[in-house]
N, C-alpha and C positions, 0 to 999 in steps of 0.2 A: 298509528305509535304502535310499532311491537318492540319488548322493554328482553334480555337478554336473561335479565332474573330483577328480582327485587330485595333491596335492602333494608331493614330498619337499625335507627336506631335513635335509642330515646332514655329518659331516668325514672320511668316509668316504675323500674324494682321488677318485681318479682313475686312482692309479695299479697298485690294484689293484680284484681283481674285482667287491668287494661293492658298489658302488653298481648295475654291472649286474644283480647277479644280483636285487636288490631289484627292479630297475625290471621286470624280465621275470616275477618271483613276481607283482606287480602286475596286468601284462597277463595271467598265466594266474587269478586268482583275479578280475579284474574287467575280463573283455576288451572291456567295449563304454565304457569311461570311459578318459579322455585324459589319461595319465598326465604330468605337468612337474614337470621338477627346478626346486629354487627354488635350491638352491645343493650341492653335497657339497667345497669347499670352506671351512668353517670349521672355523677352528683347533684343534686337538685337545684335547678335553676342555673348550672354551670355551661355557656354556652361557649366559652372558651374550651373546656375540655373535649364537649360535645366535636367541638369543628375540627380538634387536633384528633381525636381518635377516628370521625369521618376523614380528614383529609390525606390522615396515614395509612388510611386502607383501603379508597376509594379505587385505586389504581389497578388492583390485583382480583380485581372482577371483571369479568366481561366489558368490553365495548358494549356503550348501550344499555348497560344499569340503570334503572330507577333506585334513588339514596334516597330513601324516608328519614327524615330527621325530626324533632319534635321536643325540643328543651324549650321552656319557657323561660326567659330572661328577671330574676328579680328585679330589675332597676326599668325593664322597656316591656309592656305587654304589649304585643306583636297585636292585630287585632285581624290579619289575615295570614295566609302563607302564598309561598313564592314558589313557581317553577320555573328551573332556568337550566341551559345545557353546559356544561363545561369539559372540554379537554375528552370530549366523546363519548359524557354517561350525562347523566340528567336527575335534576335535585329537584325534592320540593322541601321548606324547610319554612319555619315559622319567620315573617318579615321582623326580627330584633335587630339585626347585626350580625348575625354569625354566619348568612352567607359571604359577606367580605373577609370573615375570618378562616370560610374554607378555600376560597379562591386567592388569600392572601391579597386583597386588593386587586386583583386581573381583574378585566373590563370582562362582563358576562351582559347578556340581554335576560333582563329578567321579566316573570309575567302573573299577573295577579291571579291566583286561582279563584274562581269565583264559588260561594256559595254556593253548596248541591243540594242541600237542603233534605229533607224525606227522614232522617233519622235521629231520634229522639236522647241526645246524648249531653245534654246541660255543655259545661264547658270542655267538653272533648273533642273540640273542632277535629282535631284527624279524624274523626269518626263519622260526624255530623256533616265536615263541610268540602275536607280533601276529597275525601274516598269516593262519594258521589261523583264530584268535579271529573278526579281522574278516571272513571270510568270510559267518561265521554273520550277520553284520548285514543282509547281505544281505536274507532272509528277515524281519527283526524290522519292526516297527513303530516300535519307539521302542528307548533304548536299555537302559532298563529293563529290557524282556523280552529281550533279549539279554546281560544283564551285568553281571545281579542291581541288589542295593542298591548305592545309593551308598557312597563309602568317603568316610570320615570321620576318617583319620588319614593323608592328604595331606603330604608336607612340602612347607614354604612357604619362601621366600628373603626377607627384607626387601628391599623396594623401596627403592631411592633415591628421597627425591625433593625437590625445591628445597623454601628454608624463607625466609621473608623475617622479617629484622630492622633496626631502626633504619633506614630507606628502604633498603635493602641486598637485596634477592632473593641468596640463595648458593645456586648450581646446580652440574652437574658435566659432566663428560663423558664418555658411555657408549656412545659409538663412534666409532672412527676406519675411515672408508672406505679404498677399493682407490688415491682423490687421494689422502690424507693430511687431509681436510677433519674435521672435529672436529664429531659431532653432540651436542647439548646433551639433559637431561630437563627442557628447558623447553620445551611446546608453547604454539600462540600465542595458546589463550582466557587460560592461565597470566600470560601476557605483556600479554595486554588487561588483564587485573586488577589488575593490579602499579599500570599506570600510570593516574593520572589526565591528563584530557584537559586538553591543554596542561603537562605534568607536561616537562621534559628528564632525558636520561639521559645512561650511558653503562656500557658492558661493558667490565669490567676481568678481566684473568686471572690465575690463582694468586694466588695473595697478596703483591702487589707495590702493589696497588693504582695504580701508576705510570700517569700521564697519558699516557705515552710508547704506552705499550698501551692507550689504550682505545681503543673505536669507538662511534661517535658516534649512527650512522644504522644503517637499514634500508635492506637493499638487494633487487633482487626476487631475483637469482642473483650469483654469482662473477663473470660478465662484465659487471658494470656498472661493477665500479671499475678503477683504471689496474694494469696489470701491477704488482707485487708488493704491491698495497695488500689490506689484510685487509676481508673482506664480510661482512654479517651478517646471515643471511636464513634466512628458514622453506625446510624442503627440501620435496619431494613428501610425506613423513612428515608434515608439518606440525608438525615439532620445527625449535628456531632451529639453524639452524648457522653456520661460521666456517669461513669458505675466504679463500686464495691465490692470487688470478689469476696463473698460468702460474706457481706456485709449491705447495710442500708444508706445510700449516701446520703440521701435527703437529710435524714439524722445524727447521722456521724458527720457530715459538711455543715449542718445549720443552715441548708438552702431550701428554697420554696420558689413556688412560682413568685415570676415579676423580680426575683433576686437578680443582679447583675455578675456577671461576670465579663473577666477581660482578655484576648490576646493580645502580647506584646512582642514585637518583632525587634528582629534586627539584623544587620549582615554578618556573616561567619569572618569573614575581612577583618572588620572593625573591633576583634572583640581576642 
């Protein structure tokens, strides 16, 4: 198997040597492959943030890129790592539910990465187990040949999805970026399916249903509105974003990950 390039996404940070050791060993195992760091600044044990960061960025890399994600869950200690293919890309992640958050529950065939052995690294499983096993993929024509039978007992997380009720689409914030923009779990196809041609709509935050907190039109970006105003727009990840020009939306709107938001629609002919 040949990889176009390899990306790394971890919560290692840059205070310690973990990230540099990982990159060094990747170059040793795959000397001809370009290594690209997506992020080593994932919040410790935050697999949802890790999944969003990788899910929103992987498609910008060449097909057949191998994406390594190593973020442990504070609630579920993964005993090993998984290898799977999704949308023409390859992924190696801990078996702690992060795989289902990357694929948003779409089906995939998962393989367990066997213990590679031979490297002393304590709990640094990416170094001690994963990389030695990945070296064997270079000579294999497919994952089945190198990794054996597909796994049938993969740990899955429940993926939060928007739902419609009485002309209201209820969704939630799934990520707050470094600028404190709010990223929701409403993608552009869902937004278009929910609204019929000519429908009016407004987006309401939290559970107040206050008209003062409503956003009633889409913008192309946060720069389309006046300073201090709230912008609603689809980002590079094709998800609905909320931002405040020259401001921090999460702090100013009192919103955080998991908070609810609502899109209310109506027929313009009835108003």
